[in-house]
FISEMI-128241 format. One record per residue: y, x, z of N, C-alpha, C in turn. Coordinates in steps of 0.1 Angstrom, whole numbers, padded with zeros to 4 digits, always signed. Layout:
<sites>
YXZYXZYXZ ...
</sites>
This chain:
<sites>
-0012+0009+0000+0000+0001+0000+0013+0009+0000 +0012+0022+0007+0024+0029+0008+0028+0034-0007 +0017+0037-0014+0020+0042-0028+0028+0031-0036 +0023+0019-0034+0029+0007-0041+0043+0007-0038 +0046+0008-0024+0060+0008-0019+0068+0019-0024 +0062+0031-0025+0070+0042-0030+0075+0041-0044 +0069+0033-0052+0073+0031-0067+0088+0026-0066 +0091+0019-0056+0105+0013-0055+0115+0022-0047 +0112+0035-0047+0121+0044-0040+0135+0044-0047 +0135+0043-0061+0147+0046-0068+0152+0034-0074 +0144+0022-0075+0151+0009-0079+0145-0002-0071 +0152-0013-0071+0149-0024-0061+0138-0033-0069 +0129-0037-0058+0118-0046-0061+0124-0060-0065 +0119-0066-0076+0124-0080-0081+0125-0090-0069 +0116-0089-0060+0115-0099-0050+0125-0096-0038 +0131-0084-0038+0140-0081-0027+0151-0090-0025 +0156-0096-0037+0168-0104-0037+0166-0116-0029 +0153-0122-0028+0151-0134-0021+0150-0131-0006 +0145-0119-0002+0145-0116+0013+0159-0113+0017 +0167-0108+0009+0181-0105+0013+0189-0118+0014 +0186-0129+0006+0193-0141+0007+0191-0147+0020 +0179-0148+0025+0176-0156+0037+0176-0146+0050 +0179-0133+0047+0178-0124+0059+0191-0116+0062 +0202-0120+0054+0213-0111+0055+0223-0115+0066 +0217-0114+0078+0225-0116+0090+0230-0131+0091 +0237-0133+0104+0241-0146+0109+0251-0151+0099 +0260-0143+0094+0270-0149+0086+0268-0147+0070 +0259-0138+0067+0257-0135+0054+0245-0142+0047 +0236-0147+0054+0224-0153+0050+0227-0168+0047 +0218-0173+0036+0219-0187+0032+0205-0191+0029 +0204-0204+0026+0192-0210+0020+0191-0208+0006 +0178-0206+0000+0177-0205-0014+0180-0218-0022 +0185-0217-0034+0187-0229-0041+0173-0234-0046 +0173-0244-0052+0160-0250-0057+0154-0240-0067 +0162-0235-0077+0156-0225-0087+0153-0211-0081 +0160-0208-0072+0156-0195-0065+0143-0197-0057 +0142-0207-0050+0129-0211-0043+0117-0211-0053 +0119-0218-0064+0109-0219-0074+0105-0206-0079 +0114-0198-0083+0111-0185-0088+0104-0175-0077 +0109-0176-0064+0104-0167-0053+0089-0171-0051 +0086-0185-0050+0073-0189-0048+0064-0187-0059 +0069-0188-0072+0061-0185-0083+0056-0171-0083 +0064-0161-0078+0061-0147-0077+0050-0145-0067 +0052-0152-0055+0042-0152-0044+0027-0156-0049 +0028-0167-0055+0015-0173-0061+0008-0163-0072 +0017-0156-0078+0011-0146-0088+0009-0133-0083 +0009-0131-0070+0007-0119-0063+0016-0107-0068 +0029-0111-0070+0039-0102-0076+0048-0097-0064 +0043-0098-0051+0052-0095-0040+0043-0085-0031 +0050-0075-0025+0044-0067-0015+0042-0074-0003 +0030-0069+0005+0028-0076+0018+0039-0076+0028 +0046-0065+0029+0057-0064+0038+0068-0073+0035 +0070-0076+0022+0080-0085+0018+0077-0101+0020 +0063-0102+0018+0058-0115+0021+0060-0119+0036 +0055-0110+0044+0057-0112+0059+0071-0115+0063 +0080-0107+0058+0094-0108+0062+0100-0121+0057 +0096-0124+0044+0102-0136+0039+0098-0149+0045 +0085-0150+0048+0079-0162+0055+0085-0164+0070 +0086-0152+0077+0092-0153+0092+0106-0156+0091 +0113-0151+0081+0128-0154+0080+0130-0169+0078 +0122-0174+0069+0122-0189+0066+0118-0197+0079 +0110-0191+0086+0104-0199+0097+0115-0200+0108 +0121-0188+0110+0133-0188+0119+0145-0198+0115 +0149-0198+0104+0160-0206+0100+0156-0221+0096 +0143-0223+0094+0136-0236+0090+0141-0239+0075 +0130-0243+0068+0132-0245+0052+0141-0255+0050 +0149-0255+0039+0159-0265+0035+0150-0274+0026 +0156-0285+0021+0149-0295+0013+0147-0288-0001 +0158-0281-0006+0157-0274-0019+0147-0264-0019 +0145-0257-0008+0134-0246-0007+0121-0252-0007 +0119-0263+0001+0106-0270+0002+0103-0275-0013 +0112-0283-0019+0109-0288-0032+0106-0277-0042 +0114-0266-0042+0112-0255-0052+0097-0249-0049 +0093-0247-0037+0080-0240-0033+0069-0250-0038 +0070-0263-0035+0060-0272-0039+0058-0274-0055 +0071-0275-0062+0069-0277-0076+0065-0264-0083 +0067-0252-0078+0061-0239-0083+0046-0240-0081 +0042-0245-0070+0027-0246-0067+0020-0257-0077 +0027-0268-0078+0021-0278-0086+0020-0273-0101 +0030-0266-0105+0031-0262-0119+0020-0252-0122 +0017-0243-0113+0007-0232-0114-0007-0238-0112 -0008-0248-0104-0022-0254-0102-0026-0262-0115 -0017-0270-0119-0020-0278-0131-0032-0287-0132 -0034-0293-0121-0046-0303-0119-0043-0315-0127 -0053-0322-0132-0050-0334-0142-0046-0346-0132 -0039-0355-0136-0036-0367-0128-0048-0376-0128 -0053-0380-0117-0063-0390-0115-0059-0402-0109 -0068-0413-0110-0064-0425-0106-0066-0426-0090 -0056-0422-0082-0056-0421-0068-0045-0430-0062 -0050-0438-0052-0040-0447-0046-0031-0440-0035 -0038-0430-0028-0031-0424-0017-0036-0409-0015 -0026-0400-0015-0027-0386-0012-0025-0385+0004 -0035-0380+0011-0035-0379+0025-0036-0364+0030 -0025-0359+0035-0027-0344+0039-0031-0343+0054 -0040-0332+0056-0046-0331+0069-0048-0316+0073 -0038-0311+0078-0036-0297+0081-0036-0292+0095 -0034-0302+0105-0032-0297+0119-0045-0296+0127 -0055-0304+0125-0067-0304+0134-0062-0311+0146 -0073-0315+0155-0071-0324+0167-0076-0316+0178 -0069-0318+0189-0072-0311+0202-0074-0320+0215 -0064-0330+0215-0065-0340+0227-0072-0353+0225 -0072-0357+0213-0077-0369+0209-0086-0368+0195 -0096-0377+0194-0104-0376+0182-0095-0378+0170 -0102-0374+0158-0093-0377+0145-0094-0392+0140 -0089-0401+0147-0090-0415+0144-0085-0417+0130 -0075-0410+0125-0069-0411+0112-0080-0410+0102 -0091-0403+0104-0101-0402+0094-0109-0414+0093 -0111-0421+0103-0117-0435+0102-0108-0445+0096 -0095-0443+0098-0085-0452+0090-0087-0450+0075 -0088-0437+0071-0089-0434+0056-0103-0439+0051 -0113-0437+0059-0127-0441+0054-0127-0456+0053 -0122-0462+0062-0122-0477+0062-0115-0483+0050 -0103-0477+0047-0096-0481+0034-0104-0478+0022 -0111-0467+0022-0120-0464+0010-0132-0473+0009 -0137-0477+0020-0148-0488+0020-0143-0501+0013 -0130-0504+0015-0124-0516+0010-0118-0513-0004 -0121-0502-0011-0118-0501-0025-0105-0492-0028 -0098-0487-0019-0087-0480-0021-0091-0464-0023 -0085-0459-0034-0090-0446-0036-0081-0435-0030 -0087-0427-0022-0080-0417-0013-0085-0402-0015 -0075-0394-0017-0078-0380-0019-0071-0373-0005 -0080-0368+0002-0075-0360+0014-0076-0345+0012 -0066-0338+0015-0068-0323+0015-0062-0316+0027 -0068-0304+0030-0065-0298+0043-0070-0284+0045 -0067-0279+0056-0073-0264+0060-0078-0265+0072 -0088-0256+0075-0095-0255+0087-0095-0243+0094 -0094-0241+0107-0097-0230+0113-0085-0220+0115 -0073-0224+0110-0061-0215+0112-0056-0215+0125 -0059-0225+0134-0055-0225+0148-0066-0227+0156 -0067-0219+0168-0078-0219+0176-0079-0232+0184 -0091-0235+0189-0094-0246+0198-0090-0260+0192 -0092-0262+0180-0089-0275+0174-0101-0279+0166 -0104-0291+0164-0113-0297+0155-0107-0302+0142 -0113-0297+0131-0107-0299+0118-0115-0308+0110 -0107-0316+0100-0112-0327+0092-0126-0323+0085 -0125-0310+0080-0137-0307+0072-0149-0308+0081 -0148-0302+0093-0160-0301+0102-0165-0315+0106 -0155-0325+0107-0159-0338+0112-0166-0346+0099 -0160-0344+0087-0166-0351+0076-0180-0345+0073 -0182-0334+0076-0196-0328+0074-0205-0334+0084 -0201-0336+0096-0208-0342+0107-0212-0356+0103 -0202-0364+0097-0204-0378+0093-0213-0379+0080 -0215-0368+0073-0224-0368+0061-0216-0369+0047 -0203-0366+0049-0194-0366+0036-0193-0353+0030 -0195-0351+0017-0195-0338+0011-0180-0332+0010 -0180-0320+0011-0167-0314+0008-0166-0308-0006 -0155-0313-0014-0154-0310-0028-0151-0296-0029 -0157-0291-0040-0155-0276-0044-0148-0275-0057 -0146-0285-0064-0138-0285-0077-0133-0299-0081 -0126-0299-0092-0120-0312-0097-0131-0322-0101 -0142-0317-0107-0152-0326-0110-0158-0333-0099 -0160-0327-0087-0166-0332-0076-0156-0343-0070 -0144-0340-0071-0134-0349-0065-0135-0363-0074 -0136-0362-0086-0138-0373-0096-0150-0380-0092 -0162-0372-0090-0175-0379-0086-0174-0387-0073 -0168-0380-0063-0167-0387-0050-0157-0399-0051 -0147-0399-0058-0138-0410-0059-0146-0422-0066 -0154-0419-0075-0162-0430-0083-0173-0435-0074 -0179-0427-0065-0189-0431-0057-0184-0438-0042 -0175-0431-0038-0171-0435-0024-0157-0440-0021 -0148-0438-0033-0133-0440-0032-0127-0430-0023 -0133-0419-0019-0128-0410-0010-0133-0396-0014 -0124-0386-0014-0128-0372-0017-0119-0363-0008 -0125-0353-0003-0119-0343+0005-0119-0329-0002 -0107-0323-0003-0106-0311-0011-0099-0300-0001 -0107-0289+0002-0100-0279+0010-0089-0271+0003 -0079-0267+0011-0068-0259+0005-0073-0248-0003 -0084-0241+0001-0089-0229-0005-0094-0232-0019 -0098-0244-0022-0101-0249-0035-0089-0252-0044 -0080-0258-0037-0067-0262-0044-0060-0247-0048 -0059-0238-0039-0054-0225-0041-0057-0215-0031 -0065-0205-0035-0069-0195-0026-0058-0187-0021 -0047-0187-0028-0035-0178-0023-0030-0186-0011 -0028-0200-0013-0022-0207-0002-0032-0207+0011 -0044-0207+0008-0053-0205+0020-0052-0192+0027 -0050-0181+0019-0047-0168+0026-0035-0168+0033 -0025-0175+0028-0012-0175+0035-0011-0183+0048 -0019-0195+0048-0019-0204+0059-0027-0197+0070 -0037-0189+0066-0044-0182+0075-0037-0171+0083 -0025-0168+0078-0017-0158+0085-0012-0163+0098 -0014-0175+0101-0011-0181+0114-0015-0173+0126 -0027-0167+0126-0032-0160+0137-0027-0145+0136 -0022-0141+0125-0017-0127+0124-0002-0127+0128 +0005-0137+0123+0019-0137+0127+0022-0143+0141 +0012-0152+0146+0015-0159+0158+0023-0171+0157 +0028-0173+0145+0036-0185+0142+0031-0192+0129 +0033-0205+0128+0032-0212+0115+0043-0208+0106 +0040-0209+0093+0049-0206+0083+0052-0217+0075 +0063-0216+0065+0064-0228+0056+0054-0233+0049 +0041-0225+0047+0030-0229+0040+0024-0242+0046 +0025-0243+0059+0020-0254+0066+0027-0267+0063 +0041-0265+0058+0049-0276+0054+0047-0280+0040 +0047-0270+0031+0046-0273+0017+0033-0278+0011 +0021-0274+0019+0008-0277+0015+0007-0292+0017 +0013-0297+0027+0012-0312+0029+0018-0320+0017 +0027-0314+0011+0034-0321-0001+0029-0320-0015 +0018-0312-0017+0014-0308-0029+0010-0320-0038 +0002-0330-0032-0002-0342-0039-0008-0338-0053 -0019-0330-0053-0025-0322-0064-0028-0331-0076 -0032-0343-0073-0036-0353-0084-0026-0364-0088 -0014-0361-0083-0003-0371-0085-0007-0385-0081 -0012-0387-0069-0015-0401-0064-0002-0409-0064 -0005-0423-0064+0007-0431-0064+0015-0432-0052 +0008-0428-0041+0016-0429-0027+0011-0415-0020 +0020-0411-0011+0016-0399-0003+0019-0401+0011 +0012-0395+0021+0014-0395+0034+0014-0381+0040 +0023-0378+0049+0023-0365+0055+0027-0367+0070 +0021-0360+0078+0026-0359+0093+0032-0346+0097 +0041-0347+0106+0048-0335+0111+0046-0334+0126 +0047-0322+0132+0046-0321+0147+0060-0321+0153 +0069-0313+0147+0082-0311+0151+0092-0323+0144 +0098-0332+0152+0105-0343+0146+0116-0339+0136 +0121-0327+0137+0132-0322+0128+0128-0321+0113 +0114-0320+0112+0108-0319+0098+0106-0332+0091 +0108-0343+0099+0105-0357+0093+0114-0359+0081 +0127-0357+0083+0137-0360+0072+0135-0351+0060 +0132-0337+0063+0131-0328+0053+0119-0331+0044 +0108-0335+0050+0096-0340+0043+0100-0352+0033 +0106-0361+0039+0111-0372+0033+0120-0369+0021 +0130-0361+0022+0139-0358+0013+0133-0349+0001 +0124-0340+0006+0116-0333-0005+0107-0340-0013 +0101-0351-0007+0092-0359-0014+0100-0367-0025 +0112-0371-0020+0121-0379-0029+0126-0370-0041 +0129-0357-0038+0134-0348-0047+0121-0345-0057 +0110-0345-0053+0099-0341-0062+0095-0354-0071 +0101-0366-0069+0099-0376-0076+0090-0385-0072 +0084-0384-0059+0074-0393-0053+0080-0406-0050 +0074-0417-0055+0080-0430-0054+0076-0438-0041 +0064-0435-0035+0060-0442-0023+0055-0431-0014 +0061-0430-0002+0056-0420+0006+0061-0424+0021 +0052-0417+0030+0056-0419+0045+0054-0407+0052 +0062-0404+0062+0063-0392+0069+0065-0397+0084 +0055-0393+0094+0057-0396+0107+0055-0383+0116 +0058-0385+0128+0054-0374+0139+0040-0379+0143 +0029-0375+0138+0016-0379+0141+0009-0373+0153 +0000-0379+0158-0006-0374+0170-0012-0361+0168 -0009-0350+0175-0015-0337+0172-0009-0331+0158 +0000-0337+0151+0004-0331+0139-0003-0338+0128 -0013-0347+0129-0021-0353+0118-0014-0367+0115 -0016-0373+0104-0011-0386+0101-0019-0395+0108 -0015-0398+0121-0022-0408+0130-0012-0414+0139 -0011-0427+0140-0002-0433+0149-0007-0431+0164 +0004-0427+0172+0001-0425+0185+0006-0438+0191 -0004-0445+0199+0000-0458+0205+0009-0456+0217 +0009-0444+0223+0016-0441+0235+0031-0438+0232 +0036-0439+0220+0049-0435+0216+0054-0444+0205 +0068-0446+0204+0073-0452+0194+0070-0443+0181 +0069-0448+0170+0066-0441+0157+0077-0444+0146 +0085-0435+0144+0096-0436+0133+0090-0431+0120 +0090-0440+0111+0085-0437+0097+0097-0435+0088 +0097-0422+0083+0107-0419+0073+0100-0420+0059 +0104-0430+0051+0095-0433+0040+0103-0435+0027 +0095-0436+0016+0102-0439+0003+0093-0452-0001 +0101-0463-0006+0093-0475-0011+0099-0478-0024 +0090-0477-0034+0094-0479-0049+0107-0472-0053 +0107-0459-0047+0119-0449-0051+0130-0450-0042 +0130-0459-0032+0141-0460-0023+0137-0455-0009 +0147-0448-0003+0145-0442+0010+0147-0452+0021 +0138-0452+0031+0139-0461+0042+0135-0454+0056 +0139-0460+0066+0133-0457+0080+0129-0470+0086 +0119-0470+0094+0113-0481+0102+0106-0476+0114 +0110-0481+0125+0103-0477+0138+0093-0487+0143 +0082-0483+0146+0072-0490+0152+0072-0488+0167 +0069-0499+0175+0071-0498+0189+0059-0491+0197 +0062-0486+0208+0052-0481+0217+0042-0492+0220 +0029-0489+0222+0019-0500+0223+0012-0500+0236 +0013-0490+0243+0006-0488+0256+0016-0487+0268 +0013-0491+0280+0022-0491+0292+0021-0476+0297 +0010-0469+0298+0008-0456+0303+0003-0446+0293 +0006-0434+0294+0000-0424+0286-0016-0424+0286 -0022-0425+0274-0037-0426+0275-0043-0412+0278 -0054-0414+0285-0061-0401+0290-0065-0392+0278 -0064-0378+0280-0068-0368+0270-0083-0367+0271 -0089-0366+0259-0104-0366+0260-0107-0351+0267 -0118-0352+0275-0123-0339+0281-0130-0331+0272 -0136-0337+0262-0143-0331+0251-0144-0339+0239 -0142-0333+0228-0143-0341+0216-0158-0341+0210 -0165-0350+0216-0179-0351+0213-0181-0359+0200 -0184-0354+0190-0185-0361+0176-0195-0372+0176 -0205-0370+0184-0216-0381+0186-0208-0394+0190 -0199-0394+0199-0191-0406+0203-0183-0411+0192 -0176-0402+0185-0167-0406+0174-0175-0413+0163 -0187-0408+0159-0195-0413+0150-0201-0428+0155 -0202-0429+0167-0208-0441+0173-0198-0452+0172 -0185-0448+0174-0174-0459+0172-0173-0463+0158 -0174-0452+0147-0174-0456+0134-0185-0465+0130 -0196-0463+0136-0210-0472+0131-0209-0485+0140 -0199-0486+0150-0199-0499+0157-0208-0500+0169 -0215-0490+0173-0224-0490+0184-0217-0487+0197 -0204-0483+0196-0197-0478+0208-0182-0483+0206 -0175-0487+0217-0161-0489+0215-0152-0478+0222 -0140-0479+0218-0130-0469+0223-0116-0475+0223 -0111-0477+0235-0099-0485+0236-0087-0478+0229 -0085-0466+0231-0074-0458+0223-0076-0458+0209 -0089-0454+0205-0092-0452+0191-0091-0465+0182 -0094-0476+0189-0094-0489+0182-0081-0496+0182 -0070-0489+0188-0057-0493+0186-0052-0483+0174 -0055-0470+0176-0049-0460+0166-0054-0461+0153 -0067-0465+0150-0072-0467+0136-0064-0478+0128 -0065-0490+0133-0058-0500+0124-0043-0499+0123 -0037-0492+0133-0022-0490+0133-0019-0479+0122 -0028-0470+0122-0026-0459+0111-0029-0465+0098 -0039-0472+0097-0042-0479+0084-0032-0488+0079 -0024-0495+0089-0014-0504+0084-0002-0497+0079 +0001-0485+0083+0011-0476+0077+0008-0473+0062 -0006-0470+0061-0012-0466+0047-0011-0478+0038 -0014-0490+0044-0014-0502+0034+0001-0505+0029 +0010-0503+0039+0024-0506+0035+0029-0496+0025 +0025-0483+0028+0030-0472+0020+0024-0473+0005 +0012-0478+0004+0005-0480-0009+0011-0493-0016 +0019-0501-0009+0025-0513-0015+0015-0525-0016 +0005-0524-0008-0006-0535-0007+0001-0548+0000 +0009-0545+0009+0016-0556+0017+0030-0555+0017 +0039-0565+0021+0053-0566+0020+0060-0562+0032 +0053-0562+0044+0059-0560+0056+0050-0552+0066 +0055-0547+0077+0046-0539+0086+0039-0549+0094 +0044-0561+0097+0036-0571+0104+0024-0575+0096 +0026-0578+0084+0015-0582+0074+0004-0570+0074 +0010-0557+0073+0002-0546+0072-0007-0544+0084 -0002-0547+0096-0011-0544+0107-0022-0555+0110 -0018-0567+0106-0028-0579+0105-0039-0576+0095 -0035-0572+0084-0045-0568+0073-0054-0557+0077 -0048-0546+0084-0056-0536+0089-0066-0538+0098 -0062-0547+0109-0072-0551+0119-0084-0559+0112 -0081-0566+0101-0093-0574+0095-0100-0564+0089 -0095-0554+0081-0103-0544+0074-0111-0536+0084 -0106-0533+0094-0115-0525+0104-0126-0533+0110 -0124-0545+0112-0135-0555+0118-0146-0556+0107 -0141-0556+0094-0151-0559+0083-0155-0546+0076 -0156-0534+0083-0158-0522+0076-0174-0520+0073 -0183-0529+0079-0196-0526+0076-0200-0534+0063 
</sites>
């Protein structure tokens, strides 16, 4: 790597300009424009950046937090290089956080919708943060295959209306970058932009954030990317899952128009955290042989947001009523 760096003793590396823009001190630094962000991330995806530049760039962005133009530019650069074909998908559901305190009830919401005919593609990454249960692991436990290419996505959608695609299949470069979480000790903008990729251009998209400040930037970036129907929430544990113990503010896009809607808190007290995430219990709730008070509120509530986002219903009240019926009739 030193040899590679030494090449640039006498002239500047083309990527240096982007590090300088975001890192030039308190008064000199600024956010990248959309075009600069697009160009910078295109270089990263093509492996035209030195490791030392990449680490500096990602952490400088993390400190200042990504702007909407930066996010949009990064995502569009990714989409243009991936070049997946558009598929008939109703909902793109990102899943990058993993769960620690509660079961991944959002997964049962997605699978119930799929059972009722809605075509859902879920994508995510696993193992980048310790002590969490990730979607991929839970799906394998439930007997669902993990897609390894575009053809398998098509097959799973045809057979089950549901397909899960790991980030490593979408982009090995992005998987490498997201796995820097344990090297840097911090999440990077990759955790944000991966949620917005929508690889198959689904008709609606859903993303969850952990830090409330990101809710609006996700909404605005989705709007700038041309997504017509979208929802962003602060989800339980960072996954797209309604937390019954708190109000849920939805920052959405409905038929190309931005909106906000707040759903009320549903429980009197904070629900107890699971001592252990025993997937046998989770599977038993899915199969109807066991009940779970918290889960059986979280699942239909999450499903209701999805139904409204897809345009299946005209109000959140109707969405929640419909969702509860779908959950009861999932067998």
